[in-house]
C-alpha positions in Angstrom: -58.0 8.1 -14.1 -59.6 4.9 -12.6 -56.2 2.9 -13.6 -54.2 5.9 -11.7 -56.5 5.6 -8.4 -55.6 2.0 -8.9 -51.9 2.5 -8.8 -52.1 4.8 -6.0 -54.3 2.8 -3.9 -52.0 0.0 -4.5 -49.0 2.1 -3.3 -50.7 2.9 -0.1 -51.6 -0.9 0.6 -48.1 -1.9 -0.3 -45.9 0.6 1.4 -45.2 -1.5 4.5 -44.4 -4.4 2.4 -41.9 -1.9 0.3 -39.9 -1.7 3.6 -36.8 -3.5 4.4 -33.6 -2.9 6.5 -31.2 0.1 5.7 -28.8 -0.3 2.8 -25.5 -1.5 4.0 -23.0 1.3 3.5 -19.9 0.7 1.6 -17.7 3.7 1.4 -16.4 5.6 -1.0 -14.9 3.0 -3.5 -14.6 4.4 -6.9 -12.2 2.3 -9.2 -14.6 0.6 -11.2 -16.6 3.7 -11.9 -13.7 5.7 -12.9 -12.2 3.3 -15.2 -15.8 2.7 -16.6 -15.7 6.8 -17.5 -12.4 6.7 -18.3 -12.4 3.7 -21.1 -15.9 5.5 -22.5 -14.5 9.1 -23.1 -15.0 8.6 -27.0 -18.4 7.8 -26.8 -19.3 10.5 -24.0 -22.9 11.6 -24.1 -23.8 14.5 -21.5 -27.3 12.9 -20.2 -27.8 15.6 -17.6 -30.7 17.5 -17.6 -29.5 21.1 -18.6 -33.2 22.5 -18.5 -35.3 21.3 -15.5 -37.9 21.8 -12.8 -36.3 20.3 -9.4 -37.8 19.2 -6.3 -36.2 18.2 -3.2 -37.2 16.3 0.4 -35.3 15.0 3.2 -36.7 11.4 4.0 -35.6 8.2 6.1 -33.6 5.6 5.2 -36.7 3.3 5.3 -38.6 5.7 3.2 -35.9 6.1 0.6 -35.5 1.9 0.2 -39.7 1.9 -0.1 -39.6 4.6 -2.9 -36.9 3.0 -4.7 -38.7 0.1 -5.2 -42.3 2.2 -6.2 -40.4 4.1 -9.1 -38.8 0.9 -10.6 -41.6 0.3 -13.0 -41.4 3.6 -14.2 -37.7 4.5 -14.3 -34.7 2.4 -14.8 -31.0 3.0 -13.0 -28.7 5.1 -14.8 -25.7 3.6 -16.6 -23.4 4.4 -13.4 -25.7 2.8 -10.9 -25.9 -0.2 -12.7 -22.0 -0.6 -12.2 -22.1 -0.6 -8.9 -23.0 -3.8 -6.8 -25.2 -1.8 -4.4 -26.3 0.4 -7.0 -24.7 3.4 -5.7 -21.8 5.8 -7.1 -19.5 8.5 -5.3 -19.6 11.8 -6.4 -17.2 14.8 -5.3 -17.6 18.6 -6.2 -15.3 21.4 -5.5 -17.1 24.5 -4.8 -16.2 27.9 -5.5 -17.0 31.1 -3.8 -16.2 34.6 -3.2 -14.2 35.6 -0.2 -17.6 36.8 1.5 -19.1 33.6 0.7 -21.9 35.4 -1.7 -23.1 32.6 -3.6 -23.3 30.6 -0.1 -25.3 33.5 1.3 -27.8 34.0 -1.9 -28.6 30.3 -1.2 -29.3 30.7 2.6 -31.3 33.9 1.9 -33.7 32.1 -0.7 -32.6 34.4 -3.7 -34.6 33.4 -6.9 -32.1 33.9 -9.4 -28.6 32.6 -8.4 -25.8 30.2 -9.4 -23.5 27.9 -8.2 -19.8 27.4 -9.8 -18.2 23.7 -8.8 -15.9 21.1 -10.6 -17.2 17.5 -10.3 -15.9 14.2 -10.3 -16.7 10.6 -10.1 -13.5 9.1 -8.9 -9.8 9.5 -7.8 -8.5 7.6 -11.1 -6.0 9.9 -12.8 -7.7 9.0 -15.8 -11.1 10.1 -15.2 -12.6 13.2 -16.4 -13.8 16.2 -14.4 -16.5 18.5 -15.2 -16.7 22.4 -14.8 -20.2 23.4 -14.1 -22.4 26.2 -13.5 -25.9 25.4 -12.0 -28.2 28.4 -12.2 -31.8 29.0 -10.8 -34.2 31.7 -12.4 -37.2 31.4 -10.6 -38.7 28.0 -10.5 -36.3 26.7 -13.3 -32.7 24.9 -13.0 -30.4 25.5 -16.2 -27.3 23.3 -15.4 -24.2 23.5 -18.1 -20.9 21.5 -18.1 -17.6 20.9 -19.6 -15.6 17.8 -19.5 -11.8 17.9 -19.2 -8.7 16.3 -18.1 -8.0 16.9 -14.6 -4.7 17.6 -15.3 -5.8 21.0 -16.6 -7.7 21.9 -13.5 -5.1 24.2 -12.2 -4.7 25.9 -15.3 -8.4 26.4 -16.0 -8.9 27.6 -12.3 -6.0 30.1 -12.9 -7.9 31.9 -16.0 -5.5 30.0 -18.7 -7.4 28.5 -21.7 -7.7 24.9 -22.3 -4.6 23.4 -24.3 -5.1 22.3 -27.7 -3.7 18.6 -26.7 -6.6 17.7 -24.8 -7.7 14.5 -26.7 -11.6 15.1 -26.9 -14.1 17.5 -27.5 -15.6 19.7 -24.8 -17.9 23.1 -24.4 -15.2 25.8 -24.4 -18.5 28.3 -24.2 -19.1 26.9 -20.7 -15.4 26.9 -19.7 -15.3 30.8 -20.8 -18.6 31.5 -18.7 -17.4 29.9 -15.8 -14.2 31.7 -15.8 -15.9 34.8 -16.6 -18.1 34.3 -13.3 -14.9 33.0 -11.2 -13.2 36.5 -12.1 -16.1 38.9 -11.5 -16.5 37.1 -8.1 -13.0 36.8 -7.5 -13.8 33.3 -6.7 -11.9 30.3 -5.5 -12.1 26.9 -4.0 -13.7 26.7 -0.7 -14.9 23.6 0.1 -15.4 19.8 -1.3 -18.6 18.2 -0.7 -18.8 14.1 -1.8 -21.8 11.8 -1.3 -23.1 8.3 -2.4 -25.7 8.6 -5.4 -28.6 6.1 -6.2 -29.9 7.3 -9.3 -33.1 6.3 -11.6 -33.8 7.9 -15.0 -36.2 7.5 -17.7 -35.7 8.1 -21.7 -39.2 9.6 -22.6 -39.7 12.8 -24.3 -40.5 14.4 -20.7 -37.1 13.1 -19.3 -37.5 12.4 -15.5 -34.6 11.8 -13.3 -34.9 10.7 -9.5 -31.9 10.5 -7.1 -31.1 9.4 -3.7 -28.0 10.9 -2.0 -26.5 9.5 1.2 -23.3 9.8 3.2 -23.1 13.8 2.7 -19.5 14.9 3.7 -17.8 18.3 3.8 -14.1 19.0 3.8 -13.3 22.6 4.1 -10.5 23.1 1.7 -9.3 25.5 -0.5 -7.1 23.5 -2.4 -7.5 23.3 -6.1 -8.4 19.8 -6.5 -11.2 17.4 -7.1 -10.7 14.2 -4.9 -12.7 11.8 -3.1 -10.0 10.8 -0.8 -7.7 12.4 1.8 -8.2 13.6 5.4 -10.4 16.3 6.6 -13.8 14.8 5.7 -16.7 15.4 8.1 -19.9 13.5 8.0 -23.2 15.6 7.9 -25.6 12.9 6.9 -26.6 12.5 10.7 -27.0 16.4 10.7 -29.3 16.4 7.5 -31.3 13.8 9.3 -31.8 11.4 6.2 -31.6 10.5 2.6 -32.0 13.8 0.3 -34.4 12.9 -2.6 -34.2 15.0 -5.5 -36.8 14.8 -8.3 -35.9 16.3 -11.7 -38.2 16.7 -14.9 -37.8 18.3 -17.9 -41.7 19.0 -19.2 -45.0 18.2 -17.3 -45.1 17.1 -13.9 -45.8 13.2 -14.6 -48.9 11.7 -12.9 -47.4 8.9 -11.3 -44.8 11.2 -9.4 -47.7 13.4 -8.1 -49.1 9.6 -7.1 -45.9 8.9 -5.0 -45.5 12.2 -3.3 -49.2 11.9 -2.2 -48.6 8.0 -1.2 -45.3 8.5 0.9 -46.7 11.9 2.1 -43.3 13.7 0.8 -42.8 17.2 2.1 -40.6 19.5 -0.3 -38.6 21.7 1.1 -35.1 23.9 0.3 -31.7 21.7 0.3 -28.2 22.9 -0.7 -25.5 20.3 0.3 -23.1 23.3 -0.5 -25.0 25.9 1.6 -25.8 23.5 4.3 -22.5 22.0 4.8 -20.8 25.5 5.0 -23.6 26.8 7.5 -23.0 23.9 9.6 -19.0 24.0 9.7 -19.1 27.5 10.8 -21.7 26.9 13.5 -19.7 24.2 14.9 -16.5 26.4 14.5 -14.3 23.6 13.3 -13.1 25.1 10.1 -12.2 28.5 11.8 -10.6 30.9 11.3 -11.0 30.3 7.5 -14.2 31.0 6.9 -16.4 33.8 8.1 -19.7 33.3 10.4 -22.5 33.1 8.1 -25.9 33.5 10.1 
């Protein structure tokens, strides 16, 4: 306990020393990451935390840099952050929803049991895979399942067809069938794409911990069946979010050092959905009308 207090006190004393100028934004360049994913398809291991607890915070850029330095003795950069010169890699997700935006509304209304349907990518490289994902919330627990496929099968899968036997690597077909079941029950179709830059850290202990910093959140109201970082129509919502999105994810007990970090940096937890927030903002600004119904 005495050691923990020393660490906490040290954190409080050195907070100002951890501050540094804001990170230079480098944009959505993803060729190196895309090639890496494509080259490592055969050795792919899903390292996402499928069953976890999750806390989100909106913090300043200055505080994000300080927290990243604070946590480095406990966690290491994930394999994809290591590939990037500035430690950030791009993510793009195509979200599906019903004609009445049921999934978005359930998030905005704070339903304890809800889910999202999305298809995620990390590059526009045609050889890089995409991932069909179902993200469920059951009270305080997050359940995430995903299936990796070649991007050439995206349109067929969204149309309800089965994965061709020609795919040259294994995937979780049960997840794909569950995704399609939800999709058809809601009559869900692509409604928007969300992209951002992620800086990620993770631990390898039994109680797995993953901490991410998401910046430059952009929204593209587009019902096309594509998963693409580039193209026109993107709107940057980072200024509307007023900071960096910090996410803390863990699979077991709440680690003591994270509790110390939250106290040291005076972090205030709050709800944050990139998808729901972006849709709501787009409707308020009316730049996407008349495609979207107004969401209160």
